[in-house]
Backbone as a chain_set.jsonl record, in Angstrom:
{"seq": "MHNYLQTLEGKEADIFDYLVDEVFTPIHIGPGAYSTLRTKEDKWQGQPYGGYGLWWIPDDIAKITNFLNVDKGVTGGEQILHPQYLAAAMQSDPNDRGVDIDTRSKYNNAFWARVYDQQDGFECEFWVPHMLGYSGIVIVMMPNGSSYYYASDNREFTWMGAIQESDKIVPHCSP", "coords": {"N": [[0.827, -1.185, 0.0], [1.999, 1.154, 0.708], [3.854, 1.603, -1.362], [2.089, 1.833, -3.511], [0.68, 4.136, -2.765], [2.751, 5.985, -3.032], [3.058, 5.981, -5.812], [0.852, 7.406, -6.5], [0.948, 9.796, -4.974], [3.555, 10.679, -4.878], [7.13, 10.35, -4.23], [7.782, 11.093, -1.595], [5.576, 10.51, -0.08], [3.974, 8.954, 2.701], [2.651, 6.086, 4.098], [1.704, 5.77, 6.74], [1.62, 8.417, 7.723], [-0.272, 9.361, 5.965], [-2.526, 7.892, 6.797], [-2.865, 9.002, 9.36], [-3.349, 11.733, 8.664], [-5.57, 11.56, 6.913], [-7.498, 9.923, 8.112], [-7.283, 9.463, 11.026], [-7.008, 12.116, 12.098], [-9.348, 13.521, 11.018], [-11.395, 12.083, 12.369], [-10.89, 12.674, 14.927], [-9.056, 11.27, 16.59], [-6.905, 10.74, 19.36], [-3.653, 12.289, 19.996], [-1.779, 10.351, 20.757], [-1.831, 8.28, 19.001], [-0.655, 9.216, 16.752], [1.898, 8.659, 16.03], [4.216, 5.998, 15.299], [6.075, 2.945, 15.762], [8.923, 2.306, 13.697], [10.738, 0.746, 10.972], [14.336, 0.162, 10.84], [15.642, 1.551, 8.751], [16.874, 4.608, 7.345], [17.655, 6.01, 9.726], [15.915, 4.896, 11.709], [13.5, 5.733, 10.663], [12.122, 4.348, 8.783], [9.903, 2.046, 7.184], [6.578, 2.093, 8.486], [5.532, 0.162, 11.296], [3.015, -2.255, 11.081], [1.58, -3.39, 13.141], [2.414, -2.754, 15.713], [3.247, -0.398, 18.303], [1.436, 1.745, 18.572], [-0.404, 3.99, 20.625], [-3.282, 3.663, 22.095], [-6.182, 5.072, 23.553], [-9.158, 4.545, 25.537], [-11.163, 6.3, 24.485], [-10.243, 6.73, 21.864], [-10.552, 4.165, 20.785], [-13.33, 3.913, 20.925], [-14.058, 5.948, 19.109], [-12.906, 5.019, 16.702], [-14.245, 2.521, 16.362], [-16.906, 3.374, 16.194], [-16.767, 4.984, 13.908], [-16.118, 3.049, 11.945], [-18.1, 0.996, 12.271], [-20.638, 2.116, 12.756], [-20.872, 4.655, 11.476], [-19.991, 3.95, 8.991], [-17.579, 4.621, 7.67], [-17.788, 7.318, 7.175], [-17.233, 10.722, 7.867], [-17.867, 13.958, 9.075], [-19.742, 14.344, 7.07], [-18.498, 13.357, 4.84], [-17.464, 10.664, 2.816], [-14.816, 8.81, 3.677], [-13.557, 6.38, 3.678], [-13.281, 3.619, 1.459], [-16.34, 2.485, 0.427], [-17.145, -0.108, -0.492], [-14.977, -1.857, 0.089], [-14.856, -1.502, 2.85], [-17.405, -2.451, 3.605], [-17.082, -5.143, 2.945], [-15.02, -5.857, 4.726], [-16.317, -5.43, 7.149], [-18.188, -7.382, 7.1], [-20.624, -6.849, 5.882], [-21.254, -7.326, 3.317], [-22.567, -9.951, 1.853], [-21.624, -11.319, -0.335], [-18.918, -11.132, -0.295], [-17.172, -12.423, 1.845], [-14.576, -12.95, 2.517], [-11.556, -14.806, 3.267], [-11.506, -18.217, 4.337], [-10.923, -19.086, 7.694], [-11.523, -20.982, 9.58], [-14.319, -23.198, 10.038], [-16.112, -21.354, 11.069], [-15.052, -18.847, 10.978], [-13.631, -15.94, 9.362], [-11.364, -13.962, 7.334], [-10.874, -10.731, 6.225], [-9.804, -8.041, 4.385], [-8.026, -7.072, 6.411], [-9.481, -7.501, 8.735], [-10.738, -9.716, 11.169], [-13.414, -12.096, 11.46], [-16.283, -13.64, 12.915], [-18.889, -16.0, 12.742], [-22.085, -16.067, 14.254], [-24.836, -17.933, 15.458], [-27.724, -20.129, 15.605], [-26.441, -22.228, 16.922], [-25.079, -20.909, 18.859], [-27.037, -19.914, 20.434], [-28.603, -17.896, 19.351], [-31.267, -16.405, 17.378], [-30.907, -15.964, 14.701], [-28.513, -15.821, 11.97], [-25.491, -14.065, 12.219], [-22.663, -11.964, 11.563], [-19.652, -11.09, 13.239], [-17.356, -8.705, 13.1], [-13.917, -8.196, 14.009], [-10.952, -6.888, 15.593], [-7.767, -8.045, 16.384], [-5.163, -7.849, 18.654], [-1.674, -8.255, 19.356], [-0.998, -10.52, 21.895], [-3.414, -10.257, 23.332], [-5.278, -8.197, 22.856], [-8.437, -7.098, 22.065], [-10.873, -5.93, 19.873], [-14.134, -5.567, 19.248], [-16.801, -5.373, 16.975], [-20.129, -5.128, 16.855], [-23.173, -6.234, 15.173], [-25.349, -4.701, 15.993], [-24.404, -2.21, 16.391], [-23.039, -1.715, 18.725], [-19.961, -1.864, 20.613], [-17.11, -3.652, 21.851], [-14.256, -3.837, 23.872], [-11.14, -5.226, 24.94], [-8.211, -5.42, 26.772], [-5.386, -7.298, 27.257], [-2.582, -9.182, 28.48], [-2.39, -11.82, 28.266], [-3.072, -13.488, 26.225], [-5.855, -13.799, 25.883], [-8.762, -14.225, 24.225], [-11.588, -14.084, 24.342], [-15.006, -13.31, 24.021], [-17.674, -13.891, 24.059], [-19.549, -13.517, 26.13], [-19.832, -10.727, 26.093], [-21.071, -10.344, 23.636], [-23.5, -11.6, 24.078], [-24.536, -9.977, 26.162], [-24.674, -7.496, 24.851], [-26.631, -8.101, 23.012], [-28.871, -8.074, 24.607], [-29.348, -5.398, 24.931], [-29.784, -4.205, 22.356], [-31.206, -6.302, 20.161], [-29.286, -8.542, 18.183], [-30.473, -9.858, 16.156], [-32.586, -8.343, 15.23], [-35.164, -7.056, 13.048]], "CA": [[0.0, 0.0, 0.0], [2.913, 2.291, 0.761], [4.374, 1.826, -2.72], [0.983, 2.314, -4.338], [0.459, 5.531, -2.393], [3.814, 6.797, -3.624], [2.797, 6.167, -7.25], [-0.21, 8.419, -6.619], [1.226, 11.03, -4.251], [4.958, 11.062, -4.978], [8.122, 9.576, -3.476], [7.814, 11.488, -0.186], [4.349, 10.089, 0.602], [4.169, 7.944, 3.734], [1.348, 5.476, 4.337], [1.229, 6.045, 8.096], [1.249, 9.834, 7.785], [-1.522, 9.459, 5.206], [-3.567, 7.397, 7.694], [-3.082, 10.021, 10.392], [-3.941, 12.939, 8.068], [-6.833, 11.32, 6.208], [-8.483, 9.19, 8.908], [-7.218, 9.726, 12.466], [-7.279, 13.523, 12.407], [-10.755, 13.874, 10.812], [-12.314, 11.498, 13.361], [-10.45, 13.207, 16.22], [-8.285, 10.332, 17.408], [-5.929, 11.455, 20.176], [-2.299, 12.36, 19.435], [-0.988, 9.173, 21.078], [-1.846, 7.389, 17.837], [-0.115, 9.934, 15.595], [3.234, 8.175, 15.7], [4.327, 4.551, 15.421], [7.418, 2.403, 15.584], [9.291, 2.143, 12.287], [11.915, -0.074, 10.722], [15.58, 0.874, 11.119], [16.154, 2.343, 7.639], [16.809, 6.066, 7.45], [17.746, 6.363, 11.15], [14.677, 4.424, 12.322], [12.34, 6.408, 10.079], [11.741, 3.516, 7.643], [8.501, 1.659, 7.038], [5.846, 2.001, 9.759], [5.054, -1.162, 11.674], [1.57, -2.362, 10.941], [0.882, -3.955, 14.268], [2.991, -2.419, 17.014], [3.742, 0.941, 18.505], [0.429, 2.794, 18.729], [-0.917, 4.153, 21.982], [-4.709, 3.94, 22.038], [-6.93, 5.25, 24.789], [-10.531, 4.083, 25.299], [-11.89, 7.225, 23.621], [-9.823, 6.449, 20.484], [-11.187, 2.91, 20.371], [-14.748, 4.231, 20.691], [-14.174, 6.727, 17.87], [-12.596, 4.145, 15.558], [-15.309, 1.54, 16.153], [-18.09, 4.087, 15.727], [-16.48, 5.384, 12.523], [-16.177, 1.872, 11.077], [-19.27, 0.142, 12.424], [-21.897, 2.867, 12.764], [-20.844, 5.703, 10.454], [-19.629, 3.305, 7.715], [-16.46, 5.295, 7.018], [-18.148, 8.708, 6.872], [-17.05, 11.705, 8.924], [-18.116, 15.314, 8.591], [-20.525, 14.261, 5.844], [-17.656, 12.906, 3.723], [-17.058, 9.264, 2.804], [-13.36, 8.817, 3.556], [-13.119, 5.015, 3.409], [-13.94, 3.011, 0.299], [-17.489, 1.795, 1.016], [-17.202, -1.527, -0.859], [-13.968, -2.582, 0.867], [-15.261, -1.461, 4.249], [-18.539, -3.373, 3.754], [-16.528, -6.5, 2.948], [-14.284, -6.041, 5.981], [-17.27, -5.443, 8.26], [-19.112, -8.49, 6.85], [-21.919, -6.337, 5.433], [-21.431, -7.785, 1.941], [-22.599, -11.421, 1.893], [-20.911, -11.866, -1.495], [-17.48, -11.009, -0.077], [-16.909, -12.735, 3.247], [-13.137, -13.078, 2.742], [-10.991, -16.156, 3.223], [-11.836, -19.074, 5.467], [-9.939, -19.386, 8.729], [-12.054, -22.29, 9.963], [-15.71, -23.284, 9.595], [-16.922, -20.274, 11.614], [-14.289, -17.594, 10.986], [-13.117, -15.406, 8.093], [-10.432, -12.827, 7.375], [-11.182, -9.927, 5.048], [-9.328, -6.653, 4.412], [-7.379, -6.809, 7.703], [-10.392, -7.744, 9.843], [-11.213, -11.058, 11.449], [-14.858, -12.132, 11.699], [-16.82, -14.935, 13.319], [-20.335, -16.11, 12.598], [-22.862, -16.519, 15.394], [-26.122, -18.415, 14.957], [-28.492, -20.949, 16.532], [-25.501, -23.014, 17.743], [-24.638, -20.041, 19.944], [-28.206, -19.477, 21.179], [-29.263, -16.756, 18.713], [-32.344, -16.782, 16.472], [-30.506, -15.751, 13.311], [-27.071, -15.836, 11.732], [-24.879, -12.752, 12.024], [-21.21, -11.95, 11.604], [-19.08, -10.101, 14.144], [-15.967, -8.374, 12.77], [-13.115, -7.817, 15.164], [-9.515, -6.697, 15.437], [-7.033, -8.717, 17.445], [-3.796, -7.373, 18.822], [-0.722, -9.2, 19.922], [-1.051, -10.935, 23.296], [-4.739, -10.295, 23.928], [-6.09, -7.007, 22.645], [-9.611, -7.453, 21.277], [-11.845, -4.874, 19.597], [-15.243, -6.275, 18.612], [-17.841, -4.474, 16.478], [-21.308, -5.969, 16.72], [-24.121, -5.753, 14.159], [-26.309, -3.732, 16.535], [-23.724, -0.921, 16.537], [-22.252, -1.631, 19.95], [-18.586, -2.345, 20.525], [-16.513, -4.186, 23.068], [-12.809, -3.992, 23.771], [-10.49, -5.835, 26.084], [-6.759, -5.438, 26.63], [-4.788, -8.282, 28.145], [-1.299, -9.692, 28.018], [-2.47, -13.242, 28.572], [-3.612, -14.156, 25.031], [-7.262, -14.117, 26.101], [-9.532, -13.679, 23.108], [-12.982, -14.509, 24.474], [-15.933, -12.187, 24.161], [-19.046, -14.364, 23.894], [-20.387, -12.85, 27.13], [-20.108, -9.359, 25.633], [-22.045, -10.426, 22.539], [-24.786, -11.915, 24.698], [-25.011, -8.786, 26.88], [-25.024, -6.5, 23.836], [-27.903, -8.551, 22.429], [-29.939, -7.69, 25.53], [-29.575, -3.967, 24.759], [-30.422, -4.159, 21.036], [-30.995, -7.634, 19.625], [-28.535, -8.683, 16.94], [-31.367, -10.444, 15.149], [-33.765, -7.509, 14.997], [-35.421, -6.871, 11.604]], "C": [[0.872, 1.25, 0.0], [3.431, 2.624, -0.64], [3.291, 2.358, -3.646], [0.687, 3.781, -4.04], [1.509, 6.428, -3.029], [3.639, 6.962, -5.131], [1.731, 7.238, -7.474], [0.215, 9.781, -6.098], [2.671, 11.518, -4.35], [5.835, 10.308, -3.997], [8.135, 9.897, -1.977], [6.586, 11.033, 0.601], [4.642, 8.937, 1.565], [2.804, 7.394, 4.128], [0.824, 5.763, 5.75], [0.818, 7.506, 8.255], [-0.073, 10.073, 7.054], [-2.697, 9.011, 6.088], [-3.898, 8.423, 8.777], [-3.828, 11.224, 9.809], [-5.353, 12.717, 7.529], [-7.906, 10.603, 7.032], [-8.435, 9.606, 10.381], [-7.563, 11.166, 12.821], [-8.751, 13.884, 12.17], [-11.729, 13.26, 11.821], [-11.885, 11.808, 14.793], [-9.848, 12.166, 17.162], [-7.224, 11.132, 18.152], [-4.511, 11.358, 19.624], [-1.396, 11.186, 19.796], [-0.9, 8.193, 19.924], [-1.238, 8.047, 16.597], [1.322, 9.565, 15.267], [3.259, 6.663, 15.919], [5.788, 4.149, 15.353], [7.664, 2.196, 14.091], [10.514, 1.249, 12.176], [13.163, 0.792, 10.752], [16.144, 1.697, 9.966], [15.991, 3.829, 7.925], [16.723, 6.517, 8.915], [16.433, 6.078, 11.893], [13.444, 5.2, 11.867], [11.867, 5.662, 8.834], [10.245, 3.237, 7.607], [7.807, 1.605, 8.402], [5.456, 0.548, 10.033], [3.54, -1.178, 11.555], [0.861, -2.827, 12.196], [1.395, -3.576, 15.636], [3.236, -0.918, 17.095], [2.722, 2.049, 18.565], [-0.054, 2.817, 20.176], [-2.367, 4.599, 21.892], [-5.251, 4.17, 23.439], [-8.367, 4.813, 24.508], [-11.337, 5.0, 24.373], [-11.52, 7.008, 22.144], [-10.507, 5.196, 19.95], [-12.665, 3.146, 20.077], [-14.931, 4.986, 19.375], [-13.92, 5.868, 16.636], [-13.741, 3.173, 15.297], [-16.596, 2.209, 15.675], [-17.934, 4.496, 14.26], [-16.636, 4.201, 11.564], [-17.553, 1.213, 11.082], [-20.6, 0.875, 12.348], [-21.942, 3.873, 11.613], [-20.404, 5.204, 9.081], [-18.567, 4.07, 6.936], [-16.726, 6.735, 6.625], [-17.849, 9.573, 8.084], [-17.229, 13.098, 8.336], [-18.882, 15.332, 7.277], [-19.746, 13.766, 4.633], [-17.284, 11.43, 3.898], [-15.544, 9.218, 2.622], [-12.76, 7.416, 3.425], [-13.915, 4.454, 2.242], [-15.1, 2.147, 0.798], [-17.551, 0.299, 0.696], [-16.202, -2.351, -0.041], [-14.327, -2.61, 2.348], [-16.426, -2.416, 4.499], [-18.054, -4.82, 3.781], [-15.825, -6.784, 4.268], [-15.233, -6.187, 7.166], [-18.342, -6.525, 8.1], [-20.519, -8.028, 6.5], [-22.222, -6.748, 4.002], [-21.406, -9.309, 1.932], [-21.892, -12.08, 0.707], [-19.397, -11.771, -1.348], [-17.175, -11.195, 1.404], [-15.406, -12.837, 3.537], [-12.693, -14.522, 2.667], [-11.349, -16.917, 4.498], [-10.651, -19.216, 6.408], [-10.265, -20.769, 9.292], [-13.528, -22.271, 9.562], [-16.579, -22.126, 10.075], [-16.242, -18.91, 11.566], [-13.747, -17.249, 9.609], [-12.095, -14.311, 8.38], [-10.642, -12.039, 6.094], [-10.7, -8.49, 5.26], [-8.847, -6.231, 5.801], [-8.294, -6.961, 8.913], [-10.703, -9.224, 9.944], [-12.725, -10.975, 11.613], [-15.261, -13.547, 12.086], [-18.332, -14.89, 13.171], [-20.935, -16.624, 13.906], [-24.241, -16.893, 14.875], [-26.818, -19.244, 16.036], [-27.589, -21.795, 17.436], [-25.045, -22.235, 18.975], [-25.808, -19.489, 20.754], [-28.922, -18.272, 20.592], [-30.288, -17.251, 17.7], [-31.959, -16.681, 14.994], [-28.997, -15.941, 13.191], [-26.585, -14.403, 11.553], [-23.374, -12.878, 12.2], [-20.732, -10.826, 12.52], [-17.621, -9.86, 13.735], [-15.214, -7.918, 14.016], [-11.653, -7.64, 14.765], [-8.85, -7.347, 16.641], [-5.621, -8.177, 17.484], [-2.945, -8.418, 19.505], [-0.93, -9.342, 21.424], [-2.435, -10.902, 23.926], [-5.546, -9.025, 23.828], [-7.209, -7.382, 21.671], [-10.465, -6.208, 21.105], [-12.917, -5.502, 18.717], [-16.313, -5.272, 18.212], [-19.07, -5.3, 16.104], [-22.325, -5.371, 15.752], [-25.153, -4.768, 14.685], [-25.674, -2.36, 16.781], [-22.921, -0.77, 17.811], [-20.863, -2.217, 19.723], [-18.128, -2.823, 21.889], [-15.006, -4.232, 22.849], [-12.261, -4.541, 25.074], [-9.002, -5.848, 25.814], [-6.175, -6.347, 27.701], [-3.39, -8.607, 27.648], [-1.224, -11.2, 28.241], [-3.072, -14.053, 27.425], [-5.05, -14.637, 25.256], [-8.086, -13.434, 25.023], [-10.992, -14.127, 23.183], [-13.875, -13.294, 24.677], [-17.391, -12.612, 23.973], [-19.986, -13.695, 24.895], [-20.755, -11.436, 26.714], [-21.14, -9.36, 24.508], [-23.428, -10.727, 23.095], [-25.363, -10.706, 25.438], [-25.43, -7.683, 25.912], [-26.372, -6.818, 23.199], [-29.081, -8.18, 23.311], [-30.303, -6.212, 25.374], [-30.343, -3.722, 23.455], [-30.168, -5.509, 20.399], [-30.233, -7.635, 18.289], [-29.399, -9.199, 15.812], [-32.612, -9.622, 14.891], [-33.913, -7.253, 13.497], [-34.822, -5.616, 11.015]], "O": [[0.539, 2.262, -0.616], [3.442, 3.786, -1.047], [3.549, 3.234, -4.472], [0.47, 4.574, -4.956], [1.189, 7.514, -3.513], [4.037, 7.99, -5.679], [1.713, 7.897, -8.514], [-0.11, 10.807, -6.696], [2.977, 12.642, -3.951], [5.341, 9.7, -3.047], [8.474, 9.029, -1.172], [6.559, 11.16, 1.825], [5.455, 8.06, 1.273], [1.899, 8.16, 4.457], [-0.375, 5.976, 5.931], [-0.216, 7.799, 8.855], [-0.888, 10.891, 7.48], [-3.736, 9.67, 6.122], [-5.067, 8.677, 9.071], [-4.817, 11.683, 10.381], [-6.223, 13.576, 7.671], [-9.088, 10.664, 6.695], [-9.443, 10.054, 10.927], [-8.332, 11.406, 13.751], [-9.361, 14.503, 13.042], [-12.775, 13.845, 12.102], [-12.445, 11.273, 15.75], [-10.097, 12.18, 18.367], [-6.699, 12.107, 17.616], [-4.204, 10.439, 18.864], [-0.335, 11.036, 19.192], [0.01, 7.365, 19.877], [-1.304, 7.483, 15.504], [1.901, 10.103, 14.323], [2.422, 6.119, 16.639], [6.637, 4.934, 14.932], [6.735, 1.945, 13.324], [11.23, 1.023, 13.151], [13.07, 2.018, 10.696], [17.061, 2.486, 10.191], [15.088, 4.246, 8.651], [15.845, 7.294, 9.292], [15.919, 6.933, 12.614], [12.463, 5.309, 12.604], [11.281, 6.263, 7.933], [9.43, 4.091, 7.958], [8.391, 1.119, 9.371], [5.097, -0.195, 9.119], [2.873, -0.203, 11.9], [-0.355, -2.672, 12.303], [0.852, -4.04, 16.638], [3.412, -0.253, 16.074], [3.109, 3.217, 18.608], [-0.1, 1.788, 20.85], [-2.65, 5.771, 21.643], [-4.817, 3.528, 24.395], [-8.757, 4.721, 23.344], [-12.116, 4.51, 23.556], [-12.385, 7.092, 21.273], [-10.98, 5.166, 18.814], [-13.191, 2.634, 19.089], [-15.854, 4.696, 18.614], [-14.636, 5.977, 15.64], [-14.169, 3.01, 14.154], [-17.3, 1.655, 14.832], [-18.87, 4.366, 13.471], [-17.222, 4.344, 10.491], [-18.106, 0.91, 10.025], [-21.595, 0.295, 11.913], [-22.921, 3.937, 10.869], [-20.442, 5.959, 8.109], [-18.629, 4.164, 5.711], [-15.981, 7.315, 5.835], [-18.176, 9.198, 9.21], [-16.785, 13.37, 7.221], [-18.695, 16.233, 6.46], [-20.271, 13.754, 3.52], [-16.852, 11.003, 4.969], [-15.037, 9.545, 1.549], [-11.582, 7.278, 3.097], [-15.088, 4.783, 2.065], [-14.873, 1.174, 1.518], [-17.974, -0.486, 1.545], [-16.544, -3.421, 0.463], [-14.126, -3.62, 3.022], [-16.432, -3.122, 5.508], [-18.562, -5.631, 4.555], [-16.021, -7.846, 4.86], [-14.98, -6.975, 8.077], [-19.295, -6.576, 8.878], [-21.494, -8.723, 6.782], [-23.337, -6.539, 3.522], [-20.331, -9.903, 1.998], [-21.595, -13.274, 0.75], [-18.665, -12.281, -2.197], [-16.946, -10.223, 2.124], [-15.008, -12.813, 4.702], [-13.371, -15.362, 2.075], [-11.476, -16.34, 5.578], [-9.521, -19.438, 5.975], [-9.382, -21.611, 9.454], [-13.938, -21.39, 8.806], [-17.675, -21.926, 9.55], [-16.791, -17.925, 12.058], [-13.443, -18.126, 8.8], [-11.978, -13.811, 9.498], [-10.596, -12.602, 5.001], [-11.13, -7.81, 6.192], [-9.215, -5.167, 6.301], [-7.909, -6.579, 10.019], [-10.907, -9.901, 8.936], [-13.26, -9.898, 11.877], [-14.657, -14.524, 11.642], [-18.968, -13.872, 13.441], [-20.371, -17.494, 14.571], [-24.76, -16.252, 13.961], [-26.545, -19.087, 17.226], [-27.934, -22.049, 18.59], [-24.677, -22.818, 19.995], [-25.604, -18.684, 21.663], [-29.768, -17.678, 21.261], [-30.195, -18.38, 17.218], [-32.629, -17.259, 14.138], [-28.303, -16.187, 14.178], [-27.194, -13.621, 10.824], [-22.88, -13.771, 12.887], [-21.329, -9.75, 12.569], [-16.755, -10.697, 13.988], [-15.787, -7.341, 14.941], [-11.19, -8.164, 13.753], [-9.316, -7.214, 17.772], [-4.962, -8.065, 16.45], [-3.448, -9.34, 20.147], [-1.026, -8.34, 22.132], [-2.612, -11.488, 24.994], [-6.429, -8.798, 24.655], [-6.954, -7.914, 20.591], [-10.751, -5.507, 22.076], [-12.649, -5.915, 17.589], [-16.693, -4.415, 19.01], [-19.041, -6.075, 15.148], [-22.346, -4.16, 15.532], [-25.778, -4.062, 13.894], [-26.321, -1.458, 17.313], [-22.191, 0.209, 17.966], [-20.629, -2.962, 18.771], [-18.679, -2.453, 22.926], [-14.535, -4.616, 21.778], [-12.83, -4.352, 26.149], [-8.573, -6.249, 24.732], [-6.438, -6.181, 28.892], [-3.062, -8.325, 26.496], [-0.145, -11.774, 28.383], [-3.53, -15.176, 27.63], [-5.41, -15.747, 24.863], [-8.102, -12.207, 24.924], [-11.566, -14.514, 22.165], [-13.534, -12.37, 25.415], [-18.254, -11.762, 23.748], [-21.11, -13.342, 24.539], [-21.877, -10.992, 26.959], [-21.987, -8.469, 24.441], [-24.42, -10.167, 22.629], [-26.562, -10.443, 25.344], [-26.436, -7.011, 26.137], [-27.153, -5.918, 22.887], [-30.188, -7.99, 22.807], [-31.436, -5.818, 25.651], [-31.412, -3.112, 23.456], [-29.017, -5.84, 20.118], [-30.508, -6.832, 17.397], [-29.086, -8.995, 14.639], [-33.602, -10.148, 14.382], [-32.926, -7.232, 12.762], [-34.973, -5.361, 9.82]]}, "num_chains": 1, "name": "protein.A"}
């Protein structure tokens, strides 16, 4: 993506700076997420790490999940994320679920997703996209618009209780 951005924006373009300028700043993410660890080239100013080095606070997580899951990539009345790719990532496009991880899980456009249905005690089938971080960070975006996050260093990735509680607020299977 970095190389593609440079073909569009020029050699000085940086994919992480682009993310900060075009997404984080417009949705008012806090400045702790405006820098990241980078590879050692150019005095440690090389390629940004994709999975390490950001400092999120709960408010940032709420803003990101609301932007993705409720506002569908729109902020300030402007669509800033590609709606088709976002719909696929968020499991809103039944024709593009992504690649199989196992019989109940998919991966699509950098998002994991799991299907829930009658086997789990629900009346319908629905998909729950989520982001997983190293060691036990979980950010879950449910079809009713609610979100759940958990940060651990014990590789704990369970959130079924949160999905059940969220269903009590606004049912996931509502028409």
